[in-house]
N, C-alpha and C positions, 0 to 999 in steps of 0.2 A: 473762511470757507465760503462756499457758494450758498446764497440764500434762495430759498424757494418762495416765490411771491404767491403765496396761497392766502386764502382768507384767514383772518386772525383766529387763533385757537383760544377759545374761552374755557378756562378751567376753574374748578372750585379750589379756592385757596384756604384749606383748613388750618394751615399754620398761623394765619393771621386772624382766624375766627376765635372769638371769645364767647363762650356760652352765656355770659352774664349781660350781653348787650341786648338780648332779647330778639336779635335778628336771626334769620335762617342762614345757613351756609351759602345758599345761592345768592344772598344779598351782596357778597363780596366777590367780585369778578376781576381777573387779571388778564390783560391782553398780552399776547406773546407771539412773536414771529419765529418760526422754526428755521434754524440753520441746517445745512446739509449734514453736518457732523452729528446732529441730534436725531436724525431720521434713522430708525432701526433698520438694519439690513439683514438679509438672510444669513450671510457668512460673517465671520469676524475678520476685520481688516485692521492691520497695525502698521505703523510706519517703522523705519529702522531704529529710531530712538526708543520707541516703546518696546521693540523686540530686544534690544540690547539691555534694557533695564530689568528684564525678567531674570531672576536668579535661577541658575540651573542647579538641580540637586545632584550631588556626586553619585556616580554609578558604583554600586557595590557588587563585586564579583566574588561569588563563593564557590568553593569546590562542591560538586554534588555528593550527597551522602546516600549510598545505596545500602539496602538491607543485605545481610549475608544470608545465603541460602544453604541449607543443609544438603550436602552432596551425597550423603548416604541415602540409600533407598530401603524402604521397609518391604518393598515388593521383591519377592524372590524371582529367580530366573524362570522357573516353571510358571509362576503366576503371570509374569509379563508376556511370556510366549502364549499363554492362554488368551490374552487380549487380541492377538492377531492370528490365532490358529485357524479361524474360519474364513480368512481372506483367500479367494482363489488366485492361483498363480499358474500361468501358462508355461508348460514344460515343452521344449522343442529339442529334437535330436537332429543334428545336421549330418547327413550322409557325406556331403562334399560340396565343392563349389567349382565353378568354371566361368570363364568370360567368353562371350560370343558376340560377333557383329550382328547388327540388326538384319542385314541381308541373309545371313545364315539362319537366323531364327525364323524369318519369313518362309524359308524353304522346309521347315519342320512339318512332319505329318505323322500319321500312325506308323509305328515301326522304327522311327528315327531313334538312334542310340546316341546319348549325350555322355561323353567321357568326363568324369569328375577328377578332382585333384587328389583324392584319397586312394590309397592302395588297399587291396583286399586284406582284411584282418587288422587294418589300422584302426585305432580307437576313433569313435565319433565324438563330436563336440556336443555337450548338453547345455542348454540355455534355460534360465528361468526369467520369464518376462523380457526376453531379448538380451539378457546379460549372461555371459559365459560363467558356468559354475562347476562343470565337471567334464570328465571323459568317460566313455563307456563303450561296450560292445553289443552288437545286435544279438538278440535271442528270440526264439520263437516260443510263444505261449499259446497252446492250442492252435487257433488259426490266426493269431495276431502277432505282430512284431512287438518286441519290448527292448529295453536297454538295461544292461547290467552295468552299474557304475563301477569303474575300475580306479578312478583317481578323482579326488575332490580338489578343486582350486581354492585354497585357503585365502587367497587375496580378494575374493569376491565380497567379503564383508567390510573391506576397507573403503 
């Protein structure tokens, strides 16, 4: 290896020191020149021979073991509904739809009549948070409109 020509390193040699000589450890001094392979480095460097001499541990592959969960619930239907019964849901009744060009919409003003795709007496679509759930018909309650549900869409829960 490459030798660094630095000043000699003086170290205490306690291996050669014998307590019965009466001398102090500093009385025995060894001169040593440091080679490049003896200088500690920040990273670990190995040559190919050193790497190939390292024994590799065999990799053990095991199947994961999962706990089984009880799929039965102690909570009854009414109790689970109670957990979500206070969550607000927006209900919308759609009278009908149509498609118009932007030029036509720009000409709209007070008194413009827009024809929709629903016929008179045809059921309206009812939505919960934007999802179709039922059909119904318009009713008047005092001075307000309402919807009487005529058909529930059972596929909305899927």
